[in-house]
C-alpha positions in Angstrom: -13.5 -9.7 15.7 -13.4 -9.7 11.4 -10.8 -7.6 9.9 -13.5 -6.6 7.8 -14.3 -3.8 11.1 -11.2 -2.2 10.2 -10.9 -2.1 6.2 -10.6 1.3 4.3 -12.5 -0.2 1.2 -10.6 -0.2 -2.1 -12.6 2.6 -3.2 -11.4 4.8 -0.8 -8.1 3.7 -1.2 -5.0 5.8 -3.9 -3.1 3.2 -5.8 -1.4 2.8 -9.0 -0.9 0.5 -12.0 1.8 -1.6 -12.0 1.2 -0.3 -15.9 2.0 3.2 -15.1 5.4 4.6 -15.1 7.5 6.3 -12.8 6.2 10.0 -13.4 2.3 9.2 -13.0 3.5 7.4 -9.9 5.2 10.4 -8.8 2.1 13.0 -9.6 0.1 10.8 -7.8 2.1 9.8 -4.4 2.6 14.1 -4.2 -1.0 14.9 -5.0 -2.1 12.8 -2.0 1.3 13.0 0.2 2.1 9.8 0.5 5.0 8.2 1.4 3.9 4.8 -0.5 1.4 3.3 -2.5 -0.3 -0.1 -3.3 0.1 -1.1 -6.5 -2.6 -3.6 -8.4 -1.9 -4.7 -11.9 -4.8 -4.7 -15.1 -7.3 -6.7 -13.3 -6.6 -5.7 -9.6 -4.6 -8.3 -8.5 -2.1 -7.1 -5.8 1.3 -6.6 -6.9 3.1 -5.0 -3.9 4.1 -1.3 -2.0 6.2 1.2 -4.0 7.5 3.9 -2.3 8.8 7.2 -2.1 12.7 5.1 -2.2 12.0 2.6 -4.3 11.4 5.6 -6.9 14.8 7.1 -5.5 16.7 4.4 -6.0 15.6 3.7 -9.6 17.0 7.5 -10.7 20.3 6.9 -8.9 21.1 3.6 -9.7 20.5 4.0 -13.3 21.3 7.4 -13.2 18.0 8.8 -14.7 16.7 12.3 -14.5 13.2 13.3 -13.8 12.8 14.3 -17.7 13.1 10.7 -18.3 10.6 8.8 -15.7 7.8 9.5 -18.9 8.8 6.7 -20.2 10.1 4.0 -17.0 7.9 1.9 -16.4 6.8 0.9 -12.7 7.6 -2.6 -13.7 10.9 -1.6 -13.9 11.0 -0.2 -10.8 12.3 -3.1 -8.2 10.8 -2.5 -4.9 12.9 -2.8 -1.5 11.1 -4.3 0.6 8.2 -6.4 0.4 5.0 -5.9 1.4 2.8 -9.2 1.8 -0.9 -8.5 2.2 -3.2 -10.4 3.9 -6.0 -12.3 3.3 -9.4 -10.7 4.4 -9.7 -14.2 6.1 -6.8 -13.8 8.4 -6.9 -14.1 11.9 -6.6 -10.4 14.0 -3.9 -11.8 15.4 -2.1 -11.2 12.2 -3.0 -8.8 11.2 -1.5 -7.0 14.3 1.5 -8.1 13.5 1.2 -6.3 10.1 0.2 -3.8 11.1 2.7 -2.9 14.2 5.8 -2.9 10.6 4.2 -1.0 8.8 1.0 1.8 8.6 -0.9 -0.1 6.3 -1.4 -3.5 5.9 -2.3 -4.5 1.6 -6.1 -6.7 2.2 -7.0 -9.1 -0.8 -10.2 -11.6 -1.4 -8.9 -15.0 -1.9 -7.9 -14.8 -5.7 -5.5 -12.2 -4.9 -7.0 -9.5 -5.6 -7.1 -6.9 -3.8 -9.9 -5.3 -1.2 -8.3 -2.8 0.3 -5.9 -1.8 3.5 -5.9 -1.5 7.0 -4.1 1.6 8.1 -2.7 0.9 11.7 -4.2 4.6 12.4 -7.9 2.7 12.6 -6.9 0.3 15.1 -5.1 2.7 17.6 -7.8 4.9 17.5 -10.3 1.4 18.2 -8.5 0.8 20.9 -8.1 4.3 22.4 -12.1 4.8 22.1 -12.3 1.2 24.0 -10.2 2.2 26.9 -12.0 5.6 27.2 -15.0 4.1 27.3 -14.1 1.3 30.3 -12.5 4.0 32.6 
């Protein structure tokens, strides 16, 4: 089985751009009620995953207020966890190991362009359905 079977394409995934500000990212995350979100650059390359914690730590460490967030670029927000993307060509075993650690795993093509995510939920649904069918 190919990991593309589980892929949610980038057109259906909410992302933020590294050029955006903290305020823009906060608003996007609040609107969609996400705790973490993939970060891409202008060319579509995967940069990392931004979390609520990353934003809060930035505010705390530099003693910014919410009013300061429109002038702080995401490129100045350190990410406390490095979330490696997996290649669309990866073996399914590697995908399972990656998705065990978080709710989603970013997927890139051979040039590092973000092409989507694989969520833990779809993998679990797939295997639950297989168990039900086999019974």
